[in-house]
C-alpha angles and dihedrals in degrees: 000000000000112000090239123044127186127189122193124191116200132170106224138010108277095031090090093054098045097052106023109015095114093048091049091051092045097052094043089053088049093057097257120139109245120198122187121195113191113195099205141010092242096244094167100049122136106263110224099180114080093210090062099048089106088070091067116127089242090059125025095347092217100129095101092058092046091051091054089064091046089054090050091053094046089050093053088052090052095043095241114148100170109070126139142170117243107261089358131300113316096009090120124033127216107265094210124220141257134185132237122225090268090050099255117146116253144160114289119249088242122045134163120253092247095048111139090237087065095047116130101251099221092044092051093044091052090060088057094043090060090054093045092052090047099048099031098206121195091205131041124192123196139132131292125255092278093051089241094279105014104265107159095233091050090053089049093048090055090050094048093046093048097048094041089053090054095045094046090060095056109098094204096047118104098330089187087071093064139268117327116265127188113206106223099207133025124190135192118214114246141187115211113243090216096050091047092050090049091051091051091046094052090047090055093045089054090056097255106137096160103061106093087356116211096023116122115205087221097042139070115318128211116267093260090069099090122204107257092235088062095058111094103174128040114183119198107217097159092128088065097045091111092055090048094051089046088054091049090051090052086064091065098150090062107028126053122200086220092051132103096273094058091039088058089048091054091053100042102031128220092329094077089059103031103046112068125187133209144178119229107233100171134017139034117300116240125225113312123238105253092224096052105023086228135100110269094196126052088213093052114136095017119122 
């Protein structure tokens, strides 16, 4: 086994690159073993490429299979060779997402029986327990309890990852799934409130009023904008920005080079893509970087 082992649990193809692509590329380059577990194939993603609209769930329902190929291409760009689907490809379907009257993400009125939101928590967790006991990661990265922005599959991914991490450490639980393993550190992904406000501010100053429409840089921010005081780790992956952007481009059905994410990048430069932030949810924080006051390495403090 590699000396350092990182496990990431994400909901759909492309989530891994948007929030953690630089970290994944960085640790692969440094010799760590990086394992990605994706919970669904993203069958209900919004299709941004007109030529692929026939893959929509209401038509041919082939988006999931297509996004698997996008994920493969993205992982090649990041250098990740160990990527899997929870319970096997297609075991859990993208739940989809609706919005409440106030704009919050919620579960759609109509969902498939195999939607990830409906997954039995222990069954889904057992699939991840087996991976944890095989890979034996010191660090796990997933979402916070709100799933960053409330998508049902992100919330469920948080629940599954959290429960599986607990079960995997119990020596008498499901011995058939492997020897017990206690993950030393668990992190939740985070977006700095200050950095996000600065991005919106620069967009508005440039005359862009449509990207993240309705957001005032000095007003209330979405839930995924985490107060800076709550961020405990900030990893600088700027040397791997080009890999991350290439991986983002690989997810072409979901991410437009003319869309808000790339608009933010143009306004903030490589930092918006290369520096990724996290909240420590379990474990003892390692030494802080004197400049940021935060951990600069997710493995910091581990023997």
